[in-house]
C-alpha positions in Angstrom: 96.6 86.4 84.9 96.9 87.0 88.6 100.1 88.9 89.2 99.8 89.9 92.9 102.4 88.8 95.6 101.1 87.8 98.9 103.1 88.8 101.8 103.9 85.7 104.2 105.6 87.7 106.9 107.4 91.0 107.3 110.5 92.2 109.5 111.4 95.8 110.2 114.8 96.4 109.4 115.0 100.0 110.2 112.8 102.5 111.7 113.8 106.3 111.0 111.8 109.5 112.0 109.4 109.2 109.2 110.2 106.0 107.1 111.0 102.5 107.5 112.9 99.8 105.8 110.9 96.4 105.6 112.1 92.9 104.3 108.9 90.7 103.3 108.8 87.1 102.4 106.3 86.6 99.8 104.4 84.0 97.7 104.5 84.6 93.9 101.9 84.2 91.6 103.3 80.8 90.7 103.6 79.5 94.2 107.1 80.0 94.7 108.5 82.3 97.5 110.9 84.9 97.4 111.8 88.2 99.6 111.2 92.0 98.9 113.1 94.8 100.5 111.3 98.2 100.3 110.8 101.5 102.1 107.6 102.3 103.7 107.2 106.2 103.1 104.1 108.6 104.2 104.0 110.2 100.9 104.7 113.8 99.6 103.2 116.5 98.0 104.5 118.9 95.1 103.0 122.3 94.3 103.1 124.0 90.9 102.6 127.5 92.3 101.8 130.1 89.6 102.2 133.7 90.3 99.9 136.1 88.8 102.5 137.1 86.2 102.5 133.5 84.9 105.8 132.4 86.5 106.3 129.5 88.8 107.7 129.6 92.3 110.7 127.3 92.5 113.2 126.4 94.9 117.0 125.5 94.8 118.3 123.4 97.7 121.1 120.9 98.6 120.0 117.5 98.8 122.3 115.3 101.3 122.1 112.0 99.8 123.3 112.7 96.1 125.5 115.4 97.5 124.3 118.3 95.1 121.9 121.2 94.9 118.7 120.8 92.9 116.3 123.0 91.1 112.9 121.7 92.6 109.0 122.4 93.0 108.0 123.3 96.6 107.4 120.0 98.1 107.1 118.0 101.4 106.3 115.0 103.2 102.7 114.2 104.4 102.5 113.9 108.3 100.7 110.9 109.6 97.0 111.4 109.3 97.2 114.9 107.5 94.8 115.8 104.6 97.0 116.1 101.4 95.6 119.6 100.5 96.6 121.0 104.1 100.3 119.2 103.5 100.5 121.4 100.2 99.1 124.7 101.8 101.6 124.1 104.7 104.6 123.3 102.6 104.1 126.2 100.3 103.7 128.6 103.1 106.6 127.2 105.1 109.2 126.9 102.3 108.3 129.8 100.0 106.2 132.2 102.0 103.1 131.9 99.6 99.6 131.2 100.5 97.0 130.5 97.6 93.6 131.3 97.0 92.7 128.6 94.5 93.9 124.9 94.8 93.4 122.0 92.5 94.6 118.5 92.8 96.2 117.4 89.4 97.7 113.9 89.9 99.2 111.4 91.9 102.5 109.8 90.6 104.4 107.0 92.4 108.4 107.9 91.8 110.2 104.8 93.2 107.9 101.8 92.6 110.6 99.2 92.7 111.8 99.8 96.2 109.3 102.2 97.9 105.6 102.9 98.5 106.1 106.7 98.3 103.4 108.6 96.3 103.6 112.3 95.4 100.4 114.3 95.2 100.6 117.2 92.7 98.6 120.3 93.2 98.3 123.7 91.1 98.1 126.8 93.4 97.0 130.1 92.0 95.9 133.3 93.5 99.3 133.5 95.5 100.1 136.0 98.2 103.2 136.3 100.0 102.8 136.0 103.6 106.4 135.3 105.0 108.1 131.7 105.2 108.7 129.7 108.1 111.4 127.2 107.3 111.7 123.8 109.4 115.0 123.6 111.6 117.7 122.5 109.6 116.1 123.6 106.1 117.9 126.0 103.8 116.6 126.9 100.4 116.4 129.7 97.9 113.2 130.7 96.4 112.9 132.1 92.8 110.6 132.8 89.9 111.0 130.8 86.7 108.7 130.9 83.6 107.4 127.4 82.6 108.8 127.9 79.3 112.4 128.2 80.8 111.7 125.4 83.4 111.1 123.1 80.2 114.3 124.2 78.6 116.2 123.7 81.9 114.7 120.0 82.0 116.0 119.4 78.3 119.5 121.0 79.2 119.7 118.8 82.4 119.6 121.9 84.8 116.6 120.7 86.2 116.7 116.9 86.7 114.8 116.2 90.0 112.2 113.4 88.8 109.2 115.0 90.9 109.9 118.3 89.5 110.1 117.0 85.9 106.9 115.1 86.2 105.1 118.2 87.6 106.4 120.6 85.0 105.6 118.4 82.1 102.1 117.7 83.5 101.5 121.4 84.0 102.6 122.0 80.5 100.1 119.8 79.1 97.5 120.6 81.7 97.8 124.5 80.7 97.5 123.4 77.1 94.2 121.5 77.9 95.8 118.3 76.3 94.9 116.4 79.4 91.1 117.3 79.6 90.1 118.5 76.0 92.6 116.9 73.4 93.4 113.0 74.4 91.9 112.0 71.0 94.0 114.4 69.1 97.2 113.2 70.8 96.1 109.5 69.9 95.5 110.6 66.3 99.1 112.2 66.1 100.5 108.7 67.6 98.6 106.7 64.9 
């Protein structure tokens, strides 16, 4: 069954400094037409930065749209044409002051598929050295250490409720236990 929708035309509704809002008319798989409103977003990175003591580098910051503070992974927007690894390295250094000697891309997740094309590229960073941070103008955040076990407990208690951070922490928990690479059949056997 073909589920693809075909764009017939597009209208730019709003253009901001890094994202756009569009409204497209589309042809549906059954031949009918409809409209789709969505946000074009350049994508982002999130960094799971592991210190030598096993703790994660985390951030606490106020987010304007929901009008509250969140506990988050270091993260940031991909600049147009920028390599995603360079984005991750830049954001980690700018926000936390840490540089990493070892980088590994873990996965890609799409957080808002119903209304945006944003993707988040997750990286694991190890071999951290503190070099001093350089926050963007208008950016204010607190950097602190947190064990993975405590971070998972904070998810369960609702203290961590940012979706990109939840996805990253759960992914890291499974990755470090070798579930993703070495034990998928064991997981499937447990489900059956």
